[in-house]
FISEBA-736385 format. One record per residue (C-alpha): residue number from 1; residue in one letter; y, x, z. Coordinates in nm, 2 decimals. Layout:
FISEBA-736385
r pos: NUM; code: a; north: Y; east: X; up: Z;
...
***
This chain:
FISEBA-736385
r pos: 1; code: x; north: -2.14; east: 1.79; up: 2.39;
r pos: 2; code: x; north: -1.99; east: 1.73; up: 2.05;
r pos: 3; code: x; north: -1.63; east: 1.61; up: 2.06;
r pos: 4; code: x; north: -1.55; east: 1.26; up: 1.93;
r pos: 5; code: x; north: -1.35; east: 1.27; up: 1.61;
r pos: 6; code: x; north: -0.99; east: 1.16; up: 1.65;
r pos: 7; code: x; north: -0.83; east: 0.89; up: 1.44;
r pos: 8; code: x; north: -0.65; east: 1.02; up: 1.14;
r pos: 9; code: x; north: -0.59; east: 0.72; up: 0.91;
r pos: 10; code: x; north: -0.48; east: 0.38; up: 1.02;
r pos: 11; code: x; north: -0.46; east: 0.10; up: 0.77;
r pos: 12; code: x; north: -0.30; east: -0.25; up: 0.80;
r pos: 13; code: x; north: -0.43; east: -0.51; up: 0.55;
r pos: 14; code: x; north: -0.25; east: -0.83; up: 0.46;
r pos: 15; code: x; north: -0.57; east: -1.03; up: 0.42;
r pos: 16; code: x; north: -0.93; east: -1.01; up: 0.53;
r pos: 17; code: x; north: -1.09; east: -0.96; up: 0.19;
r pos: 18; code: x; north: -0.87; east: -0.66; up: 0.09;
r pos: 19; code: x; north: -0.90; east: -0.50; up: 0.43;
r pos: 20; code: x; north: -1.28; east: -0.53; up: 0.43;
r pos: 21; code: x; north: -1.29; east: -0.38; up: 0.08;
r pos: 22; code: x; north: -1.08; east: -0.09; up: 0.20;
r pos: 23; code: x; north: -1.30; east: -0.03; up: 0.50;
r pos: 24; code: x; north: -1.61; east: -0.05; up: 0.27;
r pos: 25; code: x; north: -1.46; east: 0.21; up: 0.03;
r pos: 26; code: x; north: -1.39; east: 0.45; up: 0.31;
r pos: 27; code: x; north: -1.74; east: 0.41; up: 0.45;
r pos: 28; code: x; north: -1.90; east: 0.45; up: 0.11;
r pos: 29; code: x; north: -1.72; east: 0.79; up: 0.08;
r pos: 30; code: x; north: -1.86; east: 0.91; up: 0.41;
r pos: 31; code: x; north: -1.56; east: 0.85; up: 0.64;
r pos: 32; code: x; north: -1.64; east: 0.70; up: 0.98;
r pos: 33; code: x; north: -1.44; east: 0.38; up: 0.98;
r pos: 34; code: x; north: -1.37; east: 0.10; up: 1.22;
r pos: 35; code: x; north: -1.25; east: -0.25; up: 1.13;
r pos: 36; code: x; north: -1.11; east: -0.53; up: 1.35;
r pos: 37; code: x; north: -0.96; east: -0.87; up: 1.28;
r pos: 38; code: x; north: -0.62; east: -0.96; up: 1.43;
r pos: 39; code: x; north: -0.41; east: -0.79; up: 1.69;
r pos: 40; code: x; north: -0.61; east: -0.86; up: 2.00;
r pos: 41; code: x; north: -0.93; east: -0.67; up: 1.93;
r pos: 42; code: x; north: -0.95; east: -0.32; up: 2.08;
r pos: 43; code: x; north: -0.96; east: -0.02; up: 1.85;
r pos: 44; code: x; north: -1.29; east: 0.16; up: 1.92;
r pos: 45; code: x; north: -1.29; east: 0.54; up: 1.95;
r pos: 46; code: x; north: -1.51; east: 0.78; up: 1.75;
r pos: 47; code: x; north: -1.38; east: 0.70; up: 1.40;
r pos: 48; code: x; north: -1.16; east: 0.89; up: 1.16;
r pos: 49; code: x; north: -1.02; east: 0.57; up: 1.01;
r pos: 50; code: x; north: -0.95; east: 0.22; up: 1.13;
r pos: 51; code: x; north: -0.84; east: -0.09; up: 0.94;
r pos: 52; code: x; north: -0.67; east: -0.38; up: 1.11;
r pos: 53; code: x; north: -0.72; east: -0.70; up: 0.91;
r pos: 54; code: x; north: -0.43; east: -0.95; up: 0.93;
r pos: 55; code: x; north: -0.35; east: -1.27; up: 0.74;
r pos: 56; code: x; north: 0.01; east: -1.20; up: 0.66;
r pos: 57; code: x; north: 0.03; east: -1.24; up: 0.28;
r pos: 58; code: x; north: 0.18; east: -1.59; up: 0.26;
r pos: 59; code: x; north: 0.33; east: -1.65; up: 0.61;
r pos: 60; code: x; north: 0.70; east: -1.64; up: 0.68;
r pos: 61; code: x; north: 0.83; east: -1.29; up: 0.62;
r pos: 62; code: x; north: 0.97; east: -1.25; up: 0.97;
r pos: 63; code: x; north: 0.63; east: -1.33; up: 1.12;
r pos: 64; code: x; north: 0.46; east: -1.09; up: 0.88;
r pos: 65; code: x; north: 0.70; east: -0.81; up: 0.98;
r pos: 66; code: x; north: 0.63; east: -0.88; up: 1.35;
r pos: 67; code: x; north: 0.26; east: -0.86; up: 1.31;
r pos: 68; code: x; north: 0.27; east: -0.55; up: 1.09;
r pos: 69; code: x; north: 0.49; east: -0.37; up: 1.34;
r pos: 70; code: x; north: 0.26; east: -0.46; up: 1.62;
r pos: 71; code: x; north: -0.04; east: -0.34; up: 1.42;
r pos: 72; code: x; north: 0.13; east: -0.01; up: 1.36;
r pos: 73; code: x; north: 0.20; east: 0.03; up: 1.73;
r pos: 74; code: x; north: -0.17; east: -0.03; up: 1.80;
r pos: 75; code: x; north: -0.28; east: 0.23; up: 1.55;
r pos: 76; code: x; north: -0.02; east: 0.49; up: 1.66;
r pos: 77; code: x; north: -0.12; east: 0.44; up: 2.02;
r pos: 78; code: x; north: -0.48; east: 0.50; up: 1.91;
r pos: 79; code: x; north: -0.38; east: 0.84; up: 1.76;
r pos: 80; code: x; north: -0.35; east: 0.76; up: 1.39;
r pos: 81; code: x; north: -0.15; east: 1.03; up: 1.21;
r pos: 82; code: x; north: -0.08; east: 0.83; up: 0.90;
r pos: 83; code: x; north: -0.04; east: 0.46; up: 0.84;
r pos: 84; code: x; north: -0.15; east: 0.29; up: 0.51;
r pos: 85; code: x; north: -0.04; east: -0.06; up: 0.41;
r pos: 86; code: x; north: -0.30; east: -0.24; up: 0.21;
r pos: 87; code: x; north: -0.15; east: -0.53; up: 0.01;
r pos: 88; code: x; north: -0.30; east: -0.72; up: -0.27;
r pos: 89; code: x; north: -0.41; east: -0.52; up: -0.57;
r pos: 90; code: x; north: -0.23; east: -0.77; up: -0.80;
r pos: 91; code: x; north: 0.08; east: -0.74; up: -0.58;
r pos: 92; code: x; north: 0.07; east: -1.11; up: -0.49;
r pos: 93; code: x; north: 0.40; east: -1.19; up: -0.33;
r pos: 94; code: x; north: 0.72; east: -1.40; up: -0.37;
r pos: 95; code: x; north: 1.09; east: -1.32; up: -0.41;
r pos: 96; code: x; north: 1.12; east: -1.31; up: -0.03;
r pos: 97; code: x; north: 0.81; east: -1.11; up: 0.06;
r pos: 98; code: x; north: 0.59; east: -1.01; up: 0.21;
r pos: 99; code: x; north: 0.52; east: -0.67; up: 0.06;
r pos: 100; code: x; north: 0.87; east: -0.53; up: 0.06;
r pos: 101; code: x; north: 0.98; east: -0.65; up: 0.41;
r pos: 102; code: x; north: 0.66; east: -0.53; up: 0.57;
r pos: 103; code: x; north: 0.67; east: -0.19; up: 0.40;
r pos: 104; code: x; north: 1.03; east: -0.14; up: 0.50;
r pos: 105; code: x; north: 0.95; east: -0.24; up: 0.86;
r pos: 106; code: x; north: 0.67; east: 0.03; up: 0.87;
r pos: 107; code: x; north: 0.91; east: 0.29; up: 0.73;
r pos: 108; code: x; north: 1.16; east: 0.22; up: 1.00;
r pos: 109; code: x; north: 0.89; east: 0.21; up: 1.27;
r pos: 110; code: x; north: 0.74; east: 0.54; up: 1.16;
r pos: 111; code: x; north: 1.07; east: 0.72; up: 1.08;
r pos: 112; code: x; north: 0.98; east: 0.76; up: 0.71;
r pos: 113; code: x; north: 1.25; east: 0.80; up: 0.45;
r pos: 114; code: x; north: 1.05; east: 0.71; up: 0.14;
r pos: 115; code: x; north: 0.72; east: 0.56; up: 0.04;
r pos: 116; code: x; north: 0.51; east: 0.50; up: -0.27;
r pos: 117; code: x; north: 0.36; east: 0.18; up: -0.39;
r pos: 118; code: x; north: 0.03; east: 0.22; up: -0.58;
r pos: 119; code: x; north: -0.14; east: -0.12; up: -0.63;
r pos: 120; code: x; north: -0.36; east: 0.00; up: -0.92;
r pos: 121; code: x; north: -0.74; east: -0.02; up: -0.88;
r pos: 122; code: x; north: -0.84; east: 0.16; up: -1.20;
r pos: 123; code: x; north: -1.21; east: 0.10; up: -1.16;
r pos: 124; code: x; north: -1.15; east: -0.28; up: -1.21;
r pos: 125; code: x; north: -0.89; east: -0.24; up: -1.48;
r pos: 126; code: x; north: -0.59; east: -0.30; up: -1.27;
r pos: 127; code: x; north: -0.33; east: -0.04; up: -1.38;
r pos: 128; code: x; north: 0.04; east: 0.01; up: -1.39;
r pos: 129; code: x; north: 0.24; east: 0.15; up: -1.69;
r pos: 130; code: x; north: 0.62; east: 0.17; up: -1.72;
r pos: 131; code: x; north: 0.63; east: -0.02; up: -1.40;
r pos: 132; code: x; north: 0.43; east: -0.31; up: -1.55;
r pos: 133; code: x; north: 0.10; east: -0.43; up: -1.40;
r pos: 134; code: x; north: -0.20; east: -0.49; up: -1.63;
r pos: 135; code: x; north: -0.53; east: -0.65; up: -1.57;
r pos: 136; code: x; north: -0.73; east: -0.49; up: -1.84;
r pos: 137; code: x; north: -0.53; east: -0.53; up: -2.16;
r pos: 138; code: x; north: -0.34; east: -0.83; up: -2.02;
r pos: 139; code: x; north: 0.00; east: -0.81; up: -1.85;
r pos: 140; code: x; north: -0.01; east: -0.96; up: -1.50;
r pos: 141; code: x; north: 0.26; east: -1.22; up: -1.59;
r pos: 142; code: x; north: 0.05; east: -1.34; up: -1.88;
r pos: 143; code: x; north: -0.28; east: -1.36; up: -1.68;
r pos: 144; code: x; north: -0.42; east: -1.65; up: -1.48;
r pos: 145; code: x; north: -0.23; east: -1.51; up: -1.18;
r pos: 146; code: x; north: 0.08; east: -1.68; up: -1.32;
r pos: 147; code: x; north: -0.08; east: -2.01; up: -1.21;
r pos: 148; code: x; north: -0.15; east: -1.90; up: -0.85;
r pos: 149; code: x; north: -0.04; east: -2.20; up: -0.63;
r pos: 150; code: x; north: 0.09; east: -1.98; up: -0.35;
r pos: 151; code: x; north: 0.21; east: -1.66; up: -0.51;
r pos: 152; code: x; north: 0.25; east: -1.72; up: -0.89;
r pos: 153; code: x; north: 0.30; east: -1.38; up: -1.05;
r pos: 154; code: x; north: 0.51; east: -1.46; up: -1.35;
r pos: 155; code: x; north: 0.68; east: -1.12; up: -1.38;
r pos: 156; code: x; north: 0.47; east: -0.81; up: -1.47;
r pos: 157; code: x; north: 0.75; east: -0.57; up: -1.38;
r pos: 158; code: x; north: 0.66; east: -0.45; up: -1.03;
r pos: 159; code: x; north: 0.99; east: -0.26; up: -0.99;
r pos: 160; code: x; north: 1.18; east: -0.59; up: -1.04;
r pos: 161; code: x; north: 0.94; east: -0.79; up: -0.82;
r pos: 162; code: x; north: 0.96; east: -0.54; up: -0.53;
r pos: 163; code: x; north: 1.34; east: -0.51; up: -0.56;
r pos: 164; code: x; north: 1.38; east: -0.89; up: -0.53;
r pos: 165; code: x; north: 1.22; east: -0.88; up: -0.18;
r pos: 166; code: x; north: 1.35; east: -0.55; up: -0.05;
r pos: 167; code: x; north: 1.67; east: -0.42; up: 0.10;
r pos: 168; code: x; north: 1.62; east: -0.06; up: -0.01;
r pos: 169; code: x; north: 1.65; east: 0.06; up: -0.37;
r pos: 170; code: x; north: 1.33; east: 0.06; up: -0.57;
r pos: 171; code: x; north: 1.25; east: 0.32; up: -0.83;
r pos: 172; code: x; north: 0.96; east: 0.42; up: -1.06;
r pos: 173; code: x; north: 0.76; east: 0.74; up: -1.08;
r pos: 174; code: x; north: 0.68; east: 0.72; up: -1.45;
r pos: 175; code: x; north: 0.35; east: 0.81; up: -1.61;
r pos: 176; code: x; north: 0.46; east: 1.14; up: -1.76;
r pos: 177; code: x; north: 0.54; east: 1.26; up: -1.41;
r pos: 178; code: x; north: 0.22; east: 1.13; up: -1.26;
r pos: 179; code: x; north: 0.01; east: 1.28; up: -1.54;
r pos: 180; code: x; north: 0.17; east: 1.62; up: -1.47;
r pos: 181; code: x; north: 0.01; east: 1.63; up: -1.13;
r pos: 182; code: x; north: 0.08; east: 1.64; up: -0.76;
r pos: 183; code: x; north: 0.36; east: 1.90; up: -0.77;
r pos: 184; code: x; north: 0.55; east: 1.70; up: -1.03;
r pos: 185; code: x; north: 0.51; east: 1.38; up: -0.82;
r pos: 186; code: x; north: 0.64; east: 1.55; up: -0.51;
r pos: 187; code: x; north: 0.94; east: 1.68; up: -0.70;
r pos: 188; code: x; north: 1.01; east: 1.33; up: -0.83;
r pos: 189; code: x; north: 0.99; east: 1.19; up: -0.48;
r pos: 190; code: x; north: 1.24; east: 1.44; up: -0.35;
r pos: 191; code: x; north: 1.48; east: 1.38; up: -0.65;
r pos: 192; code: x; north: 1.46; east: 1.00; up: -0.64;
r pos: 193; code: x; north: 1.49; east: 0.99; up: -0.26;
r pos: 194; code: x; north: 1.81; east: 1.20; up: -0.29;
r pos: 195; code: x; north: 1.94; east: 0.93; up: -0.52;
r pos: 196; code: x; north: 1.87; east: 0.66; up: -0.26;
r pos: 197; code: x; north: 1.55; east: 0.53; up: -0.40;
r pos: 198; code: x; north: 1.33; east: 0.48; up: -0.10;
r pos: 199; code: x; north: 1.06; east: 0.25; up: -0.25;
r pos: 200; code: x; north: 0.88; east: 0.40; up: -0.55;
r pos: 201; code: x; north: 0.63; east: 0.23; up: -0.77;
r pos: 202; code: x; north: 0.39; east: 0.47; up: -0.94;
r pos: 203; code: x; north: 0.25; east: 0.43; up: -1.29;
r pos: 204; code: x; north: -0.13; east: 0.47; up: -1.26;
r pos: 205; code: x; north: -0.38; east: 0.45; up: -1.54;
r pos: 206; code: x; north: -0.68; east: 0.66; up: -1.45;
r pos: 207; code: x; north: -0.87; east: 0.76; up: -1.14;
r pos: 208; code: x; north: -0.73; east: 1.11; up: -1.16;
r pos: 209; code: x; north: -0.38; east: 0.96; up: -1.13;
r pos: 210; code: x; north: -0.48; east: 0.82; up: -0.79;
r pos: 211; code: x; north: -0.61; east: 1.16; up: -0.68;
r pos: 212; code: x; north: -0.28; east: 1.32; up: -0.78;
r pos: 213; code: x; north: -0.08; east: 1.06; up: -0.60;
r pos: 214; code: x; north: -0.29; east: 1.10; up: -0.29;
r pos: 215; code: x; north: -0.25; east: 1.48; up: -0.30;
r pos: 216; code: x; north: 0.12; east: 1.45; up: -0.34;
r pos: 217; code: x; north: 0.17; east: 1.21; up: -0.05;
r pos: 218; code: x; north: -0.09; east: 1.31; up: 0.21;
r pos: 219; code: x; north: 0.18; east: 1.42; up: 0.45;
r pos: 220; code: x; north: 0.43; east: 1.13; up: 0.41;
***
């Protein structure tokens, strides 16, 4: 008999659309992936990745943190070796959350000291440079996202946005570092972590930047 693959990658999504997109991307790349909605559905065996879809983007931060912690517990119990937090690709949030509080809750739950934030989706033109998010050639704060009725994004500076909703210190891994590759990114993570920066936004312009960031952080 062929042994069933064990779960390697567990993801927690803050909404159904983004979580489904992530699961679809994994499947498209040949990775056996499961996907469930909410916290009550059982996690099936036999996949390398699993995505739990929540609806935590705009609820109270304390409720979002509780659900994200519970989702992490479920994934860890299922054997996941790494937890990935899927938030909105345009970083939709408010000064009180929910990206920062949930990420910090996951760091605490998993015993991690530092994590990276990479909201860029280069294939759709969503990039980050000097800590500022762009949609194509347009800054996020000058785009239609500034009129969002629930999470108006009026500030393009993600370092500033994330710092407003986080307890830990936020830093930036700048493009010159990212462009230098995985080794440079790992060195920057170590240096910035030593300075007390535990939440690091990454500049990301090209698909190859995403590959370098993934290589640098596969064991976080």
